N, C-alpha and C positions, 0 to 999 in steps of 0.2 A: 555132357551135363547129367547128372544124376540126382535122385531125390537126396541122397546123403551127401552131395557135394553142392553146397550153395555157390552159385557163380553170379557175379555181377556181368551183365553184357557190355557195360562201359565201366572201365576199372581206371581210376586214378593211377598214374605212374609218376612217382616221386624221384628226382635226381638229387642225390646228396653227396656231400664229402664224407666218408666214413659209414658206408651202408651197414657194414656188420656192427658197428657200434650203435647206429640207429636202431637196428633190429633189437638189440639187447635193451636199449634204452626204453623202447616202446613195449617191450615185453614187461619190463619192470614198473613202468608207470601207468600204461593204459591197458595191461592185460593182453597185448597182441600175442598171437601164436603163429609161428612160422609154418607155413605151408611147404614151401620149396625153396631152395637156394642153389643157384648156379655160380660158380666162380671162374675166372680166368686169371691165373695167377694168385695175386693178393687182392684182386677187385672182385666185387659182386657185380656180376654182368646182369643178373636177374634174380629177384627174390619176390615171392608172394606171401603176404601175410594176411591173417584175419584180425580185425581190430574193430571193436564196438560193433560187431555184426555185419561188418563189410569187408570185402577183400580188396587190397591195394597192392600195387606192385611197386618196386623201387630197384634202384640201381646205383653204384658209384658214378660220380661225374666222370667224364672223360672228354675228348676233343669233339666228339660228335654231340654230346649232350651235357653242356655245362651246368653248373648250379645256377638256378634262377635268382635274381635279385630284385625285387624281395622274393622271397621263398614262396612256396605255394601255401594256400589256405584251404584247409579241410573244414567243412561245416558239419558237426556231429551233434545228433540228437541223442542225449543221455539223461537219465533220471537224476544224477548227483553231479552237476557240473562243477560245484566248488570242490568236491573230493579230488576229481580228476585234475582239475587246474592246479591244485595245491600239490599233488603227487608230481606233476610236471615241474613245478617251480621248485619245490624242495629237492629235486634231482638235478637240477642245473639250468632249468629253463627260465624264462622271463615272463612277466606280464606285459601283455599288450594293452589289455584293460581288465581290471579285476572283475569277478563275479558280482552281479548286481541284478536287482529286478528290472525286467523289461517293462516298458509302458503298458503293454497288453497282458502282462502276467507271466510268470515264470522267470527263472533265472537264466543269465548267460554271462560268459566272460570269454576272453581270448588269451591264449599263451602262446609263445614261441618256445619251440623245443632248441636244444644246442645244435641241432642240424639245420636251422631256419625254417622248419615247417611251423606254420600257425595253425593251432587247433581252436576254432571257434566252438565252444562247448556250451550247448543250451538245451533247455528242457522242451519237449514237444510242445506246440502251441495249444492253448486252451481256447483261445479267441478264434473267432471266424475270419476268412480273409477280409471280408467287408468291415469288421470291427477293427482290425489291425490297420486297414487303408484309412478309415476314419480317423484313428489316433494320429496316423502320420501326417494326414492332411491338417490337423490341428482344429 
């Protein structure tokens, strides 16, 4: 780990069908950049990307690591959730729930990409944890 190499100590690892296509999709819709990719034949056995300021890893599904059903959910803090959600949906994803105002302020929405990954896109919280809990308690 170096200062010019941001590293997450805990990295989500996604298992998808069509990892190469997923890498291209995330680059196109979410601005992901590929850090490294290793292949075995036609399969991606390991890839690392940086997306929305975080590094995640992924691979093609195989006998040891099948695709999860339902797929994984990534919780992402972004400034403009509506724009990112629209980019995913316009490129072939689907809405889980459309972007709307949260009870404690800010926007959030959830989309599913064509590879089964759900992206919860939300603005950082302005409210305190106590304020959010009070709203949830009703």
